All heavy atoms as an XYZ file, in Angstrom:
736
protein
N      -1.298     11.758     26.944
C      -0.422     12.440     26.023
C       0.145     11.470     24.992
O       0.293     11.820     23.840
C       0.693     13.143     26.791
C       1.558     13.995     25.901
S       2.587     15.033     26.920
C       3.423     15.899     25.656
N       0.437     10.250     25.386
C       0.953      9.260     24.443
C      -0.038      8.983     23.323
O       0.355      8.760     22.186
C       1.296      7.953     25.155
C       2.554      8.094     26.008
O       3.366      8.995     25.745
O       2.701      7.290     26.923
N      -1.336      8.969     23.639
C      -2.340      8.749     22.611
C      -2.292      9.833     21.549
O      -2.486      9.570     20.379
C      -3.742      8.679     23.217
C      -3.971      7.394     23.961
O      -3.269      6.414     23.740
N      -4.927      7.391     24.861
N      -2.018     11.048     21.975
C      -1.923     12.153     21.017
C      -0.761     11.928     20.048
O      -0.899     12.117     18.852
C      -1.755     13.481     21.756
C      -1.565     14.647     20.843
N      -2.578     15.116     20.045
C      -0.488     15.408     20.564
C      -2.132     16.130     19.327
N      -0.859     16.325     19.629
N       0.371     11.462     20.568
C       1.537     11.200     19.724
C       1.236     10.073     18.755
O       1.505     10.169     17.573
C       2.782     10.871     20.589
C       3.928     10.418     19.713
C       3.168     12.069     21.430
N       0.629      8.997     19.240
C       0.280      7.877     18.372
C      -0.686      8.331     17.297
O      -0.516      8.016     16.128
C      -0.313      6.703     19.197
C      -0.868      5.634     18.287
C       0.744      6.126     20.119
N      -1.706      9.088     17.684
C      -2.661      9.599     16.705
C      -1.957     10.469     15.678
O      -2.191     10.350     14.493
C      -3.772     10.390     17.405
C      -4.812     10.960     16.462
C      -5.597      9.905     15.724
O      -5.759      8.787     16.210
N      -6.061     10.222     14.546
N      -1.054     11.317     16.128
C      -0.325     12.187     15.219
C       0.520     11.370     14.244
O       0.531     11.629     13.057
C       0.572     13.136     16.021
O       1.357     13.898     15.149
N       1.234     10.350     14.737
C       2.033      9.485     13.885
C       1.151      8.756     12.881
O       1.503      8.623     11.722
C       2.817      8.449     14.703
C       3.928      9.087     15.509
O       4.289     10.239     15.213
O       4.422      8.424     16.442
N      -0.008      8.283     13.329
C      -0.922      7.570     12.437
C      -1.409      8.478     11.318
O      -1.417      8.086     10.165
C      -2.103      7.007     13.228
C      -3.125      6.338     12.344
C      -2.875      5.085     11.814
C      -4.301      6.978     11.996
C      -3.781      4.476     10.974
C      -5.221      6.379     11.165
C      -4.956      5.123     10.665
O      -5.861      4.521      9.827
N      -1.767      9.699     11.664
C      -2.253     10.640     10.656
C      -1.149     10.945      9.655
O      -1.368     10.930      8.451
C      -2.770     11.944     11.313
C      -3.051     13.012     10.270
C      -4.031     11.645     12.112
N       0.064     11.150     10.133
C       1.174     11.415      9.226
C       1.424     10.214      8.332
O       1.646     10.359      7.148
C       2.444     11.748     10.024
C       2.390     13.119     10.660
S       3.775     13.575     11.741
C       5.082     12.497     11.332
N       1.368      9.013      8.889
C       1.623      7.815      8.104
C       0.509      7.592      7.085
O       0.778      7.230      5.958
C       1.760      6.603      9.031
C       2.392      5.427      8.346
C       3.700      5.493      7.896
C       1.683      4.257      8.135
C       4.291      4.421      7.259
C       2.267      3.186      7.498
C       3.580      3.270      7.073
O       4.144      2.203      6.431
N      -0.730      7.859      7.471
C      -1.837      7.718      6.544
C      -1.661      8.669      5.364
O      -1.841      8.284      4.222
C      -3.182      7.992      7.252
O      -3.331      7.072      8.317
C      -4.346      7.854      6.300
N      -1.269      9.886      5.625
C      -1.026     10.837      4.542
C       0.104     10.343      3.653
O       0.034     10.440      2.444
C      -0.682     12.216      5.102
S      -2.055     13.006      5.948
N       1.130      9.796      4.257
C       2.271      9.248      3.512
C       1.796      8.144      2.579
O       2.170      8.113      1.415
C       3.301      8.726      4.510
C       4.455      8.012      3.897
N       5.456      8.680      3.229
C       4.760      6.708      3.848
C       6.335      7.801      2.801
N       5.936      6.608      3.168
N       0.940      7.247      3.043
C       0.446      6.155      2.213
C      -0.409      6.681      1.074
O      -0.345      6.174     -0.035
C      -0.377      5.166      3.046
C       0.358      4.395      4.114
C      -0.623      3.475      4.848
C       1.496      3.581      3.552
N      -1.162      7.709      1.349
C      -2.071      8.262      0.352
C      -1.319      8.898     -0.822
O      -1.736      8.787     -1.961
C      -2.943      9.302      1.043
C      -3.967      9.944      0.167
C      -4.787     10.952      0.930
O      -4.672     11.022      2.164
O      -5.530     11.686      0.278
N      -0.201      9.541     -0.554
C       0.504     10.294     -1.573
C       1.231      9.401     -2.576
O       1.267      9.699     -3.758
C       1.505     11.268     -0.901
C       2.374     11.948     -1.941
C       0.752     12.301     -0.083
N       1.786      8.292     -2.146
C       2.652      7.501     -3.011
C       2.062      6.141     -3.365
O       2.730      5.129     -3.300
C       4.024      7.322     -2.346
C       4.684      8.639     -2.119
C       4.812      9.159     -0.858
C       5.145      9.382     -3.201
C       5.401     10.390     -0.667
C       5.732     10.614     -3.013
C       5.863     11.108     -1.741
O       6.440     12.324     -1.560
N       0.825      6.103     -3.794
C       0.180      4.841     -4.099
C       0.694      4.214     -5.390
O       0.441      3.073     -5.660
C      -1.334      5.016     -4.172
C      -1.962      5.361     -2.845
S      -1.520      4.256     -1.505
C      -2.157      2.732     -2.121
N       1.428      4.933     -6.212
C       1.871      4.404     -7.491
C       2.777      3.184     -7.353
O       2.897      2.398     -8.271
C       2.556      5.486     -8.326
C       3.762      6.081     -7.643
O       3.959      5.936     -6.447
N       4.565      6.771     -8.415
N       3.443      2.993     -6.233
C       4.299      1.821     -6.040
C       3.479      0.533     -5.975
O       3.989     -0.536     -6.307
C       5.150      1.953     -4.773
C       6.250      2.963     -4.891
C       7.326      2.469     -5.817
C       8.488      3.429     -5.856
N       9.553      2.974     -6.723
N       2.233      0.603     -5.556
C       1.374     -0.577     -5.525
C       1.252     -1.154     -6.926
O       1.429     -2.355     -7.136
C       0.001     -0.233     -4.948
C      -1.060     -1.342     -5.008
C      -0.573     -2.614     -4.318
C      -2.345     -0.854     -4.386
N       0.994     -0.318     -7.882
C       0.851     -0.791     -9.259
C       2.155     -1.390     -9.781
O       2.158     -2.426    -10.444
C       0.414      0.362    -10.152
C       0.160     -0.060    -11.572
C      -0.340      1.090    -12.394
N      -0.832      0.603    -13.668
C      -1.453      1.341    -14.541
N      -1.694      2.606    -14.284
N      -1.856      0.833    -15.666
N       3.270     -0.740     -9.486
C       4.567     -1.244     -9.938
C       4.845     -2.642     -9.391
O       5.257     -3.532    -10.136
C       5.693     -0.291     -9.517
C       5.685      1.003    -10.292
C       6.753      1.942     -9.793
O       6.764      2.319     -8.619
N       7.652      2.316    -10.680
N       4.630     -2.834     -8.096
C       4.893     -4.148     -7.510
C       3.873     -5.185     -7.970
O       4.213     -6.343     -8.196
C       4.954     -4.077     -5.987
C       6.250     -3.524     -5.481
C       6.308     -2.289     -4.862
C       7.433     -4.238     -5.637
C       7.510     -1.777     -4.408
C       8.643     -3.738     -5.183
C       8.676     -2.504     -4.572
N       2.612     -4.776     -8.125
C       1.589     -5.706     -8.617
C       1.970     -6.204    -10.006
O       1.899     -7.408    -10.286
C       0.213     -5.020     -8.650
C      -0.894     -5.912     -9.178
C      -2.222     -5.205     -9.248
N      -2.235     -3.982    -10.024
C      -2.253     -3.929    -11.361
N      -2.225     -5.050    -12.079
N      -2.289     -2.770    -11.989
N       2.380     -5.302    -10.867
C       2.798     -5.695    -12.217
C       4.053     -6.559    -12.193
O       4.189     -7.480    -12.990
C       3.026     -4.455    -13.094
C       1.728     -3.803    -13.507
O       0.699     -4.454    -13.615
N       1.772     -2.504    -13.731
N       4.957     -6.247    -11.279
C       6.204     -7.007    -11.179
C       5.982     -8.475    -10.816
O       6.747     -9.338    -11.234
C       7.108     -6.349    -10.136
C       8.550     -6.524    -10.406
C       9.373     -5.584     -9.582
N      10.531     -6.305     -9.120
C      11.289     -5.950     -8.132
N      11.028     -4.850     -7.456
N      12.328     -6.674     -7.792
N       4.931     -8.745    -10.048
C       4.620    -10.138     -9.684
C       3.541    -10.718    -10.593
O       2.991    -11.778    -10.323
C       4.234    -10.290     -8.197
C       5.405     -9.945     -7.309
C       2.997     -9.484     -7.842
N       3.251    -10.007    -11.674
C       2.339    -10.485    -12.724
C       0.934    -10.791    -12.195
O       0.350    -11.816    -12.521
C       2.924    -11.707    -13.429
C       4.324    -11.507    -13.904
N       4.635    -10.680    -14.967
C       5.501    -11.994    -13.446
C       5.944    -10.673    -15.144
N       6.505    -11.464    -14.236
N       0.404     -9.856    -11.404
C      -0.969     -9.970    -10.926
C      -1.820     -8.879    -11.566
O      -1.382     -7.735    -11.688
C      -1.044     -9.801     -9.406
C      -0.526    -10.922     -8.535
C      -0.549    -10.492     -7.066
C      -1.343    -12.187     -8.723
N      -3.021     -9.240    -11.975
C      -3.972     -8.239    -12.432
C      -4.634     -7.604    -11.206
O      -4.521     -8.128    -10.086
C      -5.069     -8.871    -13.312
O      -5.832     -9.778    -12.507
C      -4.468     -9.600    -14.518
N      -5.321     -6.510    -11.428
C      -6.067     -5.900    -10.322
C      -7.103     -6.875     -9.787
O      -7.315     -6.961     -8.576
C      -6.738     -4.603    -10.778
C      -5.770     -3.477    -10.994
C      -6.438     -2.198    -11.468
O      -7.555     -2.220    -11.981
N      -5.753     -1.079    -11.316
N      -7.723     -7.628    -10.680
C      -8.741     -8.606    -10.271
C      -8.134     -9.705     -9.408
O      -8.698    -10.078     -8.377
C      -9.430     -9.217    -11.512
O     -10.037     -8.153    -12.255
C     -10.479    -10.234    -11.124
N      -6.977    -10.219     -9.823
C      -6.325    -11.281     -9.055
C      -5.902    -10.789     -7.674
O      -6.128    -11.474     -6.675
C      -5.105    -11.809     -9.817
C      -5.463    -12.577    -11.072
C      -4.277    -12.829    -11.981
O      -3.292    -12.047    -11.961
O      -4.337    -13.818    -12.738
N      -5.310     -9.600     -7.628
C      -4.906     -9.047     -6.334
C      -6.120     -8.788     -5.458
O      -6.102     -9.079     -4.264
C      -4.096     -7.759     -6.522
C      -3.616     -7.081     -5.236
C      -2.725     -8.020     -4.411
C      -2.883     -5.787     -5.555
N      -7.184     -8.285     -6.048
C      -8.403     -8.006     -5.293
C      -8.955     -9.274     -4.648
O      -9.353     -9.259     -3.484
C      -9.454     -7.368     -6.199
N      -8.957    -10.374     -5.388
C      -9.435    -11.643     -4.825
C      -8.574    -12.073     -3.655
O      -9.079    -12.547     -2.642
C      -9.445    -12.732     -5.900
C     -10.573    -12.597     -6.880
C     -10.553    -13.704     -7.917
C     -11.639    -13.500     -8.959
N     -11.585    -14.501    -10.028
N      -7.265    -11.903     -3.772
C      -6.356    -12.283     -2.701
C      -6.507    -11.379     -1.481
O      -6.279    -11.800     -0.352
C      -4.908    -12.244     -3.188
C      -4.625    -13.224     -4.307
S      -2.981    -13.006     -4.991
C      -2.082    -14.119     -3.928
N      -6.898    -10.126     -1.716
C      -7.033     -9.143     -0.649
C      -8.429     -9.134     -0.028
O      -8.632     -8.556      1.025
C      -6.744     -7.734     -1.192
C      -5.363     -7.549     -1.767
S      -4.056     -7.881     -0.589
C      -4.469     -6.762      0.702
N      -9.392     -9.730     -0.720
C     -10.760     -9.704     -0.228
C     -11.441     -8.372     -0.489
O     -12.281     -7.922      0.296
N     -11.079     -7.725     -1.595
C     -11.733     -6.467     -1.970
C     -12.073     -6.530     -3.455
O     -11.984     -7.587     -4.071
C     -10.840     -5.268     -1.633
S      -9.294     -5.195     -2.539
N     -12.460     -5.420     -4.025
C     -12.856     -5.402     -5.431
C     -11.710     -4.882     -6.306
O     -10.845     -4.143     -5.818
C     -14.080     -4.484     -5.648
O     -13.690     -3.133     -5.353
C     -15.252     -4.901     -4.773
N     -11.711     -5.228     -7.589
C     -10.710     -4.662     -8.504
C     -10.782     -3.135     -8.554
O      -9.762     -2.463     -8.658
C     -11.077     -5.269     -9.860
C     -11.814     -6.520     -9.542
C     -12.546     -6.230     -8.254
N     -11.972     -2.613     -8.455
C     -12.145     -1.159     -8.441
C     -11.447     -0.549     -7.224
O     -10.847      0.528     -7.313
C     -13.630     -0.818     -8.448
C     -13.888      0.649     -8.498
C     -15.386      0.939     -8.561
N     -15.561      2.088     -9.402
C     -16.563      2.308    -10.188
N     -17.530      1.430    -10.272
N     -16.639      3.390    -10.905
N     -11.518     -1.250     -6.095
C     -10.820     -0.788     -4.888
C      -9.320     -0.731     -5.112
O      -8.663      0.247     -4.738
N      -8.758     -1.768     -5.730
C      -7.323     -1.784     -6.036
C      -6.966     -0.606     -6.941
O      -5.971      0.088     -6.720
C      -6.910     -3.122     -6.695
C      -7.144     -4.312     -5.742
C      -5.454     -3.068     -7.162
C      -6.326     -4.294     -4.475
N      -7.789     -0.357     -7.943
C      -7.569      0.776     -8.848
C      -7.556      2.093     -8.070
O      -6.681      2.938     -8.270
C      -8.642      0.796     -9.930
S      -8.444      2.144    -11.114
N      -8.499      2.262     -7.162
C      -8.558      3.484     -6.352
C      -7.321      3.625     -5.479
O      -6.787      4.729     -5.329
C      -9.816      3.511     -5.486
C     -11.079      3.744     -6.247
N     -11.244      4.774     -7.153
C     -12.255      3.071     -6.240
C     -12.466      4.730     -7.665
N     -13.096      3.698     -7.127
N      -6.845      2.520     -4.892
C      -5.630      2.572     -4.071
C      -4.428      2.956     -4.921
O      -3.603      3.766     -4.516
C      -5.358      1.232     -3.390
C      -6.411      0.805     -2.399
C      -6.846     -0.514     -2.349
C      -6.970      1.712     -1.500
C      -7.810     -0.915     -1.439
C      -7.943      1.312     -0.594
C      -8.356     -0.003     -0.568
O      -9.300     -0.402      0.333
N      -4.320      2.382     -6.099
C      -3.177      2.651     -6.970
C      -3.117      4.108     -7.420
O      -2.035      4.655     -7.606
C      -3.218      1.745     -8.204
C      -2.901      0.313     -7.895
C      -2.932     -0.614     -9.095
O      -3.352     -0.173    -10.199
O      -2.523     -1.760     -8.941
N      -4.258      4.716     -7.608
C      -4.301      6.098     -8.089
C      -4.468      7.121     -6.973
O      -4.585      8.315     -7.244
C      -5.425      6.248     -9.129
C      -5.120      5.529    -10.389
N      -5.552      4.240    -10.634
C      -4.389      5.890    -11.461
C      -5.111      3.854    -11.814
N      -4.403      4.832    -12.341
N      -4.480      6.661     -5.723
C      -4.579      7.568     -4.590
C      -5.935      8.193     -4.387
O      -6.066      9.179     -3.689
N      -6.961      7.613     -5.011
C      -8.318      8.144     -4.851
C      -8.985      7.618     -3.586
O     -10.031      8.111     -3.178
C      -9.169      7.789     -6.063
C      -8.740      8.529     -7.319
C      -9.701      8.300     -8.456
N      -9.760      6.912     -8.861
C      -9.209      6.410     -9.961
N      -8.526      7.190    -10.765
N      -9.331      5.141    -10.252
N      -8.397      6.611     -2.988
C      -8.938      6.028     -1.754
C      -7.776      5.810     -0.800
O      -6.719      5.336     -1.193
C      -9.633      4.701     -2.065
C     -10.342      4.110     -0.878
C     -11.047      2.819     -1.211
N     -12.164      3.045     -2.130
C     -12.843      2.075     -2.701
N     -12.521      0.811     -2.491
N     -13.845      2.349     -3.513
N      -7.985      6.166      0.460
C      -6.968      5.926      1.480
C      -6.905      4.443      1.808
O      -7.914      3.741      1.762
C      -7.283      6.700      2.749
C      -7.175      8.184      2.562
O      -6.484      8.650      1.664
N      -7.852      8.941      3.397
N      -5.725      4.000      2.152
C      -5.534      2.602      2.521
C      -5.192      2.540      4.000
O      -4.383      3.328      4.482
C      -4.437      1.963      1.658
C      -4.320      0.486      1.945
C      -3.113      2.643      1.841
C      -3.438     -0.238      0.954
N      -5.839      1.638      4.719
C      -5.514      1.525      6.140
C      -4.282      0.631      6.307
O      -3.891     -0.101      5.408
C      -6.707      1.022      6.960
C      -7.118     -0.398      6.624
O      -6.265     -1.305      6.729
O      -8.291     -0.608      6.279
N      -3.687      0.720      7.464
C      -2.415      0.047      7.717
C      -2.552     -1.479      7.658
O      -1.637     -2.164      7.204
C      -1.787      0.536      9.040
C      -0.316      0.153      9.135
C      -2.565      0.035     10.232
C       0.564      0.892      8.187
N      -3.692     -2.021      8.084
C      -3.882     -3.471      8.029
C      -3.886     -3.972      6.582
O      -3.275     -4.994      6.266
C      -5.182     -3.874      8.729
C      -5.132     -3.753     10.223
C      -6.434     -4.179     10.852
C      -6.385     -3.967     12.357
N      -7.630     -4.368     13.001
N      -4.552     -3.247      5.715
C      -4.590     -3.624      4.302
C      -3.209     -3.464      3.669
O      -2.790     -4.287      2.857
C      -5.629     -2.802      3.545
C      -5.906     -3.225      2.104
C      -6.374     -4.673      2.035
C      -6.927     -2.316      1.475
N      -2.484     -2.433      4.070
C      -1.126     -2.231      3.556
C      -0.239     -3.420      3.922
O       0.519     -3.916      3.083
C      -0.544     -0.932      4.106
N      -0.339     -3.884      5.155
C       0.437     -5.059      5.576
C       0.035     -6.298      4.772
O       0.891     -7.098      4.388
C       0.253     -5.328      7.073
C       1.106     -4.465      7.942
N       2.460     -4.633      8.069
C       0.786     -3.410      8.729
C       2.944     -3.729      8.891
N       1.942     -2.968      9.307
N      -1.243     -6.439      4.508
C      -1.712     -7.591      3.740
C      -1.182     -7.543      2.303
O      -0.792     -8.571      1.742
C      -3.245     -7.643      3.752
C      -3.802     -8.946      3.254
C      -5.291     -9.063      3.535
C      -5.807    -10.411      3.061
N      -7.224    -10.570      3.319
N      -1.149     -6.369      1.711
C      -0.599     -6.211      0.363
C       0.866     -6.640      0.349
O       1.306     -7.362     -0.539
C      -0.759     -4.766     -0.143
C      -2.233     -4.464     -0.407
C       0.072     -4.525     -1.393
C      -2.531     -2.992     -0.649
N       1.620     -6.199      1.340
C       3.033     -6.577      1.438
C       3.164     -8.095      1.542
O       4.010     -8.702      0.876
C       3.717     -5.864      2.630
C       5.077     -6.467      2.931
C       3.843     -4.376      2.349
N       2.329     -8.730      2.343
C       2.372    -10.192      2.485
C       2.081    -10.885      1.159
O       2.746    -11.856      0.806
C       1.373    -10.660      3.542
C       1.780    -10.314      4.947
C       0.714    -10.685      5.970
O      -0.462    -10.858      5.628
N       1.115    -10.801      7.223
N       1.095    -10.397      0.420
C       0.751    -10.995     -0.872
C       1.918    -10.848     -1.849
O       2.302    -11.815     -2.508
C      -0.539    -10.371     -1.458
C      -0.728    -10.763     -2.911
C      -1.752    -10.784     -0.635
N       2.495     -9.659     -1.935
C       3.629     -9.434     -2.831
C       4.794    -10.336     -2.436
O       5.424    -10.970     -3.286
C       4.064     -7.943     -2.820
C       2.928     -7.023     -3.265
C       5.324     -7.740     -3.659
C       2.494     -7.135     -4.688
N       5.063    -10.431     -1.136
C       6.147    -11.289     -0.658
C       5.888    -12.757     -0.974
O       6.815    -13.505     -1.281
C       6.382    -11.103      0.838
C       7.065     -9.783      1.155
O       7.738     -9.205      0.321
N       6.881     -9.303      2.368
N       4.638    -13.168     -0.923
C       4.303    -14.570     -1.208
C       4.525    -14.920     -2.674
O       4.611    -16.087     -3.039
C       2.852    -14.877     -0.814
O       1.940    -14.327     -1.754
N       4.644    -13.891     -3.511
C       4.865    -14.093     -4.943
C       6.349    -14.043     -5.310
O       6.705    -14.022     -6.479
C       4.089    -13.052     -5.761
C       2.592    -13.199     -5.646
C       2.159    -14.507     -6.258
C       0.672    -14.700     -6.217
N       0.284    -15.952     -6.848
N       7.228    -14.003     -4.293
C       8.655    -14.121     -4.550
C       9.470    -12.851     -4.514
O      10.662    -12.875     -4.792
N       8.859    -11.726     -4.195
C       9.601    -10.473     -4.071
C       9.568    -10.070     -2.598
O       8.504    -10.038     -1.993
C       8.981     -9.357     -4.936
C       9.086     -9.720     -6.405
C       9.670     -8.030     -4.672
C       8.450     -8.711     -7.330
N      10.712     -9.778     -2.050
C      10.793     -9.397     -0.643
C      10.738     -7.872     -0.518
O      11.684     -7.170     -0.891
C      12.094     -9.929     -0.032
O      12.158     -9.584      1.325
N       9.612     -7.376     -0.030
C       9.433     -5.935      0.168
C       8.873     -5.674      1.552
O       8.380     -6.576      2.222
C       8.495     -5.303     -0.897
C       7.068     -5.820     -0.750
C       9.029     -5.507     -2.290
C       6.038     -5.003     -1.513
N       8.936     -4.423      1.952
C       8.328     -3.962      3.193
C       7.463     -2.750      2.904
O       7.371     -2.295      1.758
N       6.857     -2.214      3.935
C       6.007     -1.029      3.757
C       6.784      0.146      3.177
O       6.260      0.901      2.360
C       5.367     -0.620      5.083
C       4.221     -1.484      5.573
C       3.755     -1.013      6.948
C       3.072     -1.498      4.602
N       8.051      0.291      3.576
C       8.853      1.403      3.062
C       9.116      1.281      1.568
O       9.312      2.281      0.884
C      10.183      1.499      3.800
C      10.031      2.021      5.218
O       9.002      2.677      5.498
O      10.927      1.777      6.040
N       9.136      0.065      1.044
C       9.316     -0.131     -0.392
C       8.036      0.192     -1.150
O       8.060      0.816     -2.203
C       9.721     -1.579     -0.695
C      11.022     -1.967     -0.025
O      11.992     -1.192     -0.138
O      11.056     -3.032      0.620
N       6.923     -0.242     -0.583
C       5.634     -0.034     -1.222
C       5.212      1.432     -1.167
O       4.624      1.957     -2.103
C       4.585     -0.920     -0.544
C       3.257     -1.110     -1.243
C       3.436     -1.711     -2.631
C       2.356     -2.012     -0.403
N       5.548      2.095     -0.059
C       5.196      3.505      0.156
C       6.451      4.273      0.524
O       6.695      4.567      1.683
C       4.150      3.624      1.270
C       2.967      2.733      1.058
C       2.823      1.566      1.782
C       2.018      3.049      0.108
C       1.725      0.740      1.569
C       0.934      2.221     -0.106
C       0.786      1.067      0.629
N       7.302      4.604     -0.455
C       8.587      5.235     -0.154
C       8.441      6.657      0.384
O       7.467      7.343      0.088
C       9.292      5.254     -1.509
C       8.196      5.271     -2.503
C       7.079      4.453     -1.899
N       9.444      7.058      1.137
C       9.443      8.416      1.674
C       9.845      9.387      0.554
O      10.345      8.979     -0.488
C      10.429      8.534      2.838
O      11.747      8.395      2.362
N       9.630     10.637      0.797
C       9.986     11.668     -0.169
C      11.474     11.609     -0.465
O      11.899     11.780     -1.598
C       9.590     13.070      0.366
C      10.078     14.155     -0.561
C       8.095     13.145      0.557
N      12.306     11.323      0.541
C      13.768     11.257      0.354
C      14.164     10.152     -0.621
O      15.123     10.301     -1.351
C      14.466     11.038      1.689
C      14.299     12.221      2.609
O      14.105     13.350      2.146
N      14.361     11.996      3.893
N      13.443      9.028     -0.634
C      13.784      7.932     -1.537
C      13.386      8.254     -2.968
O      13.972      7.758     -3.897
C      13.087      6.641     -1.102
C      13.724      5.981      0.082
C      13.073      4.634      0.320
C      13.713      3.900      1.467
N      13.098      2.586      1.681
N      12.357      9.069     -3.149
C      11.870      9.388     -4.484
C      12.731     10.482     -5.122
O      13.041     10.422     -6.292
C      10.390      9.827     -4.437
C       9.542      8.634     -4.043
C       9.929     10.381     -5.773
C       8.103      8.946     -3.857
N      13.123     11.444     -4.337
C      13.893     12.599     -4.861
C      15.288     12.220     -5.288
O      15.806     11.223     -5.163
C      13.953     13.695     -3.819
């Protein structure tokens, strides 16, 4: 039964990440990184970063954590909740 709850939480969180991808672009610009530069740091393609920013591609939790680490390494202290805000924070 616990696996069902974890799976349910994961699915809800994945949907949450998918809906609010626009914060990725805001933070990337704030630390003065191009999509190409961020992609090199993340080990993916610039096109992948573009897809994540526009919500055309789902992002897994490991990659989300890595994005947060990269942004933090550039001098801005953020967490997953900052990068992917809840509906309550946006409204």
